[in-house]
FIDOMI-510383 format. One record per residue (C-alpha): residue in one letter; x, y, z. Coordinates in steps of 0.1 Angstrom, whole numbers, plus 5000, padded with zeros to 4 digits. Each point is the difference from the previous one (the first is absolute). Layout:
N
AXYZ ...
This chain:
583
M504846615023 P503150174984 F500150385002 L500050054962 E496849784997 Q498350205028 A500950334983 L498749874966 I496749895016 L499550345018 L500850214970 G498149784976 T496850005021 A500150385005 A500650054963 I496849804992 V497750105028 V500750375004 P499350104963 L496749815002 F499050215030 L501050324983 R498149894969 F496850005021 G500850335016 L501249865033 S503050105020 T503549844996 V500049955038 L496949784998 G501749814972 Y503049935021 L497849895029 F498249744979 A503249894984 G501349925035 I496849815009 A500349804968 I503549875006 G499950005038 P499349725025 V496250014994 G500350034963 L502449794979 G502349955030 L503150114981 F501250205030 T499749935037 D502750225016 T498150334996 E501850175029 T503350004982 I498450164970 L498450275021 H503250085018 V501950044967 A497150204985 E500050255029 I503050164982 G497450134975 I498150185028 V503350165011 L500750124964 L496550124997 L500350225031 F503550124989 M498550114966 N497150185017 G502550175023 L501850134968 E496750184991 L499850175034 E502450295005 P500550095037 A498050324995 R497149804985 L500249745028 W499750295025 E496950114981 M498549665007 R500350035038 R496350075005 A499049694981 F502749805016 L499350095036 G496350094997 L498549774974 G502349705007 T499650015037 A496250054998 Q499749714976 L501949765023 A498150115031 F496549994986 T500449684980 S501749805027 G497550135026 L497049894980 V501549664992 V500849945037 V496450085009 A498749774973 A502449715008 H499350025037 A496350004993 I500149674981 G501849825028 L503850074998 A501750085033 L501150375004 P503749934995 A499349804968 A497650264988 I502650285004 V502549804980 V497549934973 G499050374999 I503650124997 A500849734973 L497050084978 S500450385002 F503249984979 S499750014962 S502349844974 T502950234990 A500949784971 F496549974986 V499050365003 L503250164986 Q500149754971 L496450084991 L500550375002 D503249994980 E498449774974 K497250254994 N502250315003 E498050125031 L502950025025 A500550374994 T496450105006 D498850155032 Y498449685012 G503049804988 R502350215022 A497549965029 C500249624995 L503750025001 A499950205032 V497749755017 L502249714989 L503150185014 L498350055033 Q499149635001 D503649914992 A501150225029 A497549835023 V501349654993 A502550015029 P497550135026 A497449744989 L502549715005 A501050155034 V496449965012 L499949624996 P502049915031 L497950235020 L496849844989 A501549665006 G500850095036 R503750004995 A500950375003 E503549925011 T500849874965 A498650304982 P502450224979 G501250335013 P497750295006 L498350174970 E501950325008 R503249814993 K498749894966 A499050354991 L503450135010 L501649724980 A497950094969 V501150375002 A503749895004 V499749774970 F498550284979 L502850245009 G502649744994 L498649924966 A500050374991 V503750045010 A501049684981 N498150124970 R501850334998 L503549885008 V500149654984 V497149904978 R499850314977 R503849994995 L499849634992 F497450064973 R502150294986 V502949764996 V497949724986 A498350244975 A503450114987 T500749644989 R497050024976 S499249645009 R496349935002 E500549665017 L502250155027 L497450275007 T497249745002 A502149795024 T500750315022 A496450105001 L499049655011 A502749995026 V498950345015 A496349895001 L500649665015 G502850125023 T497950285015 A497149765005 F502249745016 A501850255023 V496750145013 G498549665004 Q502949895021 L499250285024 G496549855006 L498150254977 S498149924968 M502249914970 A497450164977 L500250325020 G503849994997 A499849954962 L497650294997 L502350235020 G503049894978 G498050114969 V498950335016 M503650095006 L500849974963 A496750164988 D501550344994 S503249874984 A500850034963 Y500049624997 Q496449955010 H498549904967 E503049784989 L499649815033 Q496349954994 A500749874965 S502749765013 V498049855029 E496649984983 P500449664983 F501249835032 K497250155020 G497349884976 L501349654998 L500549955037 L496650165009 G498449764975 L501749715018 F498850135034 F496450004988 V500449654986 G501349895034 V497050155017 G497749804977 M501949685007 S499650055038 M496250044999 N498249715018 V497449944973 G499049685017 L498850195030 L498150244977 M498249704983 S499049855033 R498750325016 P499150234971 I497250205015 E501850085032 I503250114982 L498350204973 G497950175026 L503050105021 T501850124968 L497150224990 G499650125035 L503750105003 T500250174966 A496750195006 L501050115035 K503550134988 A498450164969 A497550195022 V502650125024 L502450114972 Y497250174981 G498950205031 L503650105008 G500750084964 R497050244998 W501450185030 F503750014990 L499850024962 R496850214997 S498749804971 S497749714995 E501949884969 R503449995018 A498449845031 C498649724977 G503449954985 L501649985035 A497349755011 A500349784969 A503849985002 L500449935038 L497049785008 Q502049675001 G502049845028 G503850014998 E502949765000 F500950115035 A496949835013 F501649664991 V503050095021 L498150145030 L497449715001 T502749744997 Q502050145029 A496850055021 A499149634994 E503549895011 Q499650205032 G496549855007 I498050334995 V498049874971 S499249644989 T501549834969 H496549984986 V499550375003 R503450074984 E499349784970 L496550134996 L501150375000 A502949924977 V497549884974 V497850315006 V503050244995 S501049814968 L496550034986 S499850375009 M503150044979 C498249834971 V497150245005 T502150314998 P500950004963 L496349954992 A498950285023 F502750234987 G499149924964 A496450085007 Y501050335016 L502050104969 R497149914977 L497550205020 R502350305008 H498750214971 R496650025017 L501650135032 R501950274980 A496750164991 T500150165035 A503750025007 A502850104976 R503249815001 P503250205008 F503049994978 D502349705007 T503750035004 T502749735005 G503050145017 F500250314978 E497650184977 S500149944963 T501650274978 P499250124964 V503649924989 V502249705006 I503750034990 A501849674994 G503750065003 F501250305020 G503450064985 R501150294978 V496850024979 G497549915028 Q501550255024 V499550294975 V496449904994 G499449975037 R501650345008 V497850174974 L496949835014 Q500950105035 S500550364989 K496450004988 R498849825032 I498949694981 R500349685021 F501749704986 T501249655010 A503549894990 L501549654998 D503749934998 V502449705006 N502950225010 P500250025038 E502250314999 H497350194982 I497449885025 D502150095031 F500650364988 L496750094983 K497749835026 R500650315021 Y498550224974 H497149794986 A497849785021 A498849764972 L503549884989 F500549625003 Y502749744993 G498749744976 D500349844965 A497350174979 S500049704976 R498249805026 L496250004997 D499449975037 L502150315007 L498150204974 H496749905017 A501550105034 A501050344985 K496450054988 V500850044964 A496449924992 D499050345016 A502650204981 R499450214969 V503650004987 F502849745003 V503550144994 L502249724988 A503650135008 I501749675009 D503750004989 D500249624993 T498549944965 E498749655006 A498450105034 S498550304982 L498449784974 R498749745025 T498450285020 A498550164968 A498449664991 L498549965035 V498650345001 R498549984965 R498449665008 H498750065035 F499450385001 P499050094964 H498350315012 V503250165013 T502050224976 I503649894997 L502750264993 A503349834995 R503750074999 A501749814971 R503749945005 N500649984962 R498449944967 R499849625005 H498350055033 A497550244983 Y499249734974 R499349745026 L497850255020 L498050054968 E499549634996 L498549995035 G497650284991 V501850285019 D500250284974 R500650305024 F503750005008 V503150225001 R503349874988 E502650075027 T502650204981 F498050094968 L498550335012 S503250125016 S501949914969 L497650214979 E500550295024 L503749974995 A499749984962 A497950325001 D502750185019 V502749884975 L497950144971 T499650335018 E503750025008 L500849954963 G498050314992 L496549884991 P497250205015 Y498449865031 S496649954983 E501749814971 S501949785024 R496849915019 E498249934968 A502749774988 V500049815033 D496249975002 S499949884964 F502649735008 R498149905031 Q496849944980 H502049814973 D501649775025 D496749945019 H498449914966 L502849754993 L499749855035 R496249965000 N499049954963 E502849764989 A499249765027 P499949694977 T503750054992 R501250055036 E500649635006 E502950024975 D501350305019 L499949815033 R502349734985 L502550254989 E503150115020 A500050365012 R502350124972 A497949834973 E496850145015 L501550355000 E501049964963 S496549884992 L498550315017 F502350244981 A499149824967 R496250055008 D500650365008 A501850054966 K497149824982 Q497450235017 R502050314990 
């Protein structure tokens, strides 16, 4: 089948199935899974090579981890060490231990039971992070705990694979000692930190100076995929490498612009990954042995949920957060497919066990969106006994957002800072960012006329939006977006000239200051005083003229279209004529 035809079928099926699932209150992940089943080998049979699709779609997981890394500043990642080492390690140990006991009790040999226990103790990074991100839960306490557990699981991939040759009785073919892997991971982290400071940030500074959005997107994708590939070549997890690459850029001024650039690619490729998982499900095996497979699926999800809930109560000190942790991580992960396949090739587990558990893991993924949706619907009952803490994503929201940190925005920012009022500033000039970032933490590179960047800057939580962008068209685009999507936020705008003020009025922005108007009035008052008029009379004349001009601007709105068509000189003559008529 030609590539274009394949792409059309994939996109068309997703466009039909996913909205239907959303219409009935189900998750997009579940929609992608069923779309994959429908067009896969057991459905319409339109696709048979599911492995290729899964390999391509793994890029989506890499981008997902990169974006989550952008949300984790190194200091915040250090704060997660307790959940990473404590909760993550405890979850793997308890879950794998209980599964080993259960598998050995039902007849599996001890080596096979150990492999099954390790494989099923892992959760799905792609599923969990997509669900949390979709519901805006990733920044909650239990969301960060989920991320810590998944990070520990990613770090445990290499040791888990190293165990297989030992279980197969071929210790001589095993990889190097685990100590060597740990030292290698530390060396990789330090190497990435140095490369980030000396190369990557300078590269982004050069790219940002070009003002090319396409070039910035290409650079962001290159950094994300390049970091993952380099770490993967060293025998570590590619997902872990992508996350570290994001962490290195989390405290940079380009954080939110990178997120906005990578987001569309991440969402599309993750959807393709879930479609591939749906295609690979052995529905025929499920139909032939439904009771056994459904029983194993329910047993696995119930066991993992119980372990996670118990650990969550201990580490998170809240039944609500513990329930969220259990609902999000109760499924098997994509790593189980890899581990069970390699174990079958080395003769540790049979092909029948591998196929059976692959279906169980896939079904547990289908169960997760349902369980997580039920948790979200019932969460208000749990909140009767536990209050939810305030959520943050990378930085706390501020009462003021300043779009454009040039001459006007800088003065506003300095006044706010003098009164110790926190604000968030957005600007597309990298020179402003590099200098002012040292003095204000919430200053980011980005085009404020992009809705995704406005969401990332938490405009929804602000009280005042200061529109101080120098470019008139960008200013008007931003004003339209803020008025449409954040109508509760007060807009105070800078107008470059009279025409700009007219167009702001058309958009419903009626609180603005014309750039040179007030300074010109001050100069006119000084001229009158210098000519001998008393100061009070000079001020009265200027105030009267200001009111007159504001009346012309706002109350003769129906005639302003004619003014906009006039050349500058003709417009000036028209204004002088109106002044004379008023006098």
